N, C-alpha and C positions, 0 to 999 in steps of 0.2 A: 505253603502258599506265601508266607511272609518272605521266604528266601527269593521267590520269583519277583515279588514287588521290590525288594531291596536291590536285586540285580538290575531290574529295569531302571530304577531311580539312579543307580550308580553310573549307568551308561549314558544318561542324558547330560549333556554339557551345560553348565550354567544354572543348574537347578538349585544349587545351594543358596541362591539369593532369595528364593521364594519364602522360606521360613523366616528369614530376617525381615523381609518386607511385611509379612503378615504380623510379626511381633511389633514392628514399628507403627503400623496402621492401628493395631489394637491399642497400643500404649498412648499414642497421640490422640486418638478418639476419646479415651476415657480421661486423659488429662484435660483436654478441651471441655469435655462435659462437666468435669469437676470445677473447672474455672468458671464456666457459665453458671453453674448452680450457686457457687459461693459468691459470685459477683452480682447476683440478682438483687434488686432493690427490696429491702425488708418491708416497706410499706405496700408494695405490690403483692408480696406474698401474703401479707395480712388481709389485704382486700380480696384476693382470690380464695383464701381459706374461709372467709365469712360468707361467700356466695351461696353455698348450700343451705345455710341457716337463715338467709334473708328472705322473709315472707313478703316484703314489699316489692320484690323484683318481678317484673312482668316479662314473660318470654313470648315473643311474637314469632309465630312460624308461618311460613307460606305453604299453601297447598299447591302441588304441582299437578 
């Protein structure tokens, strides 16, 4: 079965670019995600981390 798939893939012209594009998309996504995480403001992270423990916080929900 693998031989049939391999043969079909070899006969398609220009298919060798797809693994390269997939790797580049994967790489740049995670580099961008890492940059976003490490550049996030520390005071905002502290504020968000204390939200579950804050008893004075009132959550208002709308009924639909």
